[in-house]
C-alpha positions in Angstrom: 0.1 -0.1 0.0 1.5 3.4 -1.2 1.6 6.1 1.8 2.1 9.9 1.0 2.5 11.8 4.2 3.8 15.5 4.6 7.4 14.5 4.8 7.8 10.9 3.9 6.4 8.7 1.0 6.6 4.9 0.8 5.3 1.7 0.3 4.1 -0.7 3.1 4.2 -4.3 2.3 1.9 -6.2 4.5 3.0 -9.6 3.5 6.7 -8.9 4.6 5.7 -6.3 7.1 8.0 -3.8 6.1 8.0 -0.2 5.3 9.9 1.2 2.2 10.7 4.7 2.3 10.8 6.2 -0.9 11.0 10.0 -0.4 11.9 12.2 2.6 11.1 15.7 2.0 12.0 16.3 -1.8 14.8 13.8 -1.7 14.5 10.2 -3.5 15.8 7.5 -1.3 15.4 3.8 -0.6 15.3 2.3 2.8 13.5 -0.8 4.0 12.5 -0.8 7.7 11.1 -3.8 9.5 8.9 -3.3 12.6 11.7 -3.1 15.1 13.8 -0.5 13.0 10.7 1.6 12.6 9.9 1.7 16.1 13.2 2.7 17.0 13.6 5.6 14.8 9.9 6.8 15.7 10.8 6.5 19.7 14.1 8.5 18.9 12.1 11.3 16.9 9.2 11.2 19.4 11.6 11.9 22.2 13.5 15.0 20.3 10.1 16.1 18.6 10.1 19.3 20.6 13.9 20.4 20.1 13.9 23.9 19.2 16.5 23.4 16.5 14.8 20.6 14.8 16.9 17.5 13.8 19.2 16.5 11.2 18.8 13.1 9.6 21.0 11.4 6.9 20.1 9.7 3.5 22.6 7.0 2.4 24.3 7.7 5.5 26.2 10.6 3.8 23.5 13.3 3.0 22.4 15.4 5.6 18.6 16.6 5.4 17.6 19.3 8.0 14.3 19.1 9.5 12.7 22.0 11.3 10.7 21.6 14.5 7.5 21.8 12.3 8.7 19.1 9.8 9.7 17.1 12.9 6.1 17.3 14.1 4.8 16.4 10.8 7.4 13.5 10.1 6.2 11.9 13.8 2.6 12.2 12.6 3.4 10.6 9.2 5.2 7.7 11.2 2.2 7.2 13.4 0.0 6.7 10.4 2.4 3.9 9.1 2.9 2.4 12.7 -0.7 1.2 12.5 -0.1 -1.0 9.7 2.7 -3.1 11.3 1.2 -6.3 12.7 
């Protein structure tokens, strides 16, 4: 199932119970997350959601992408929508 959020886009594979992130902001990427990996990212971002400076994430372990505080809130919301799909 294709999911398009405010910050991320991707495909959830219910048979494999994995989410493949295909876009972050305007950047194309490809990362597949199982439920445990997804939950670890969610917990970290939720814990730091209200940091005034926002966060910097990396794509492909080398390209930094800055997320403002508002974008962090949008990303957490996007992730919460995806979380409900894991089983």
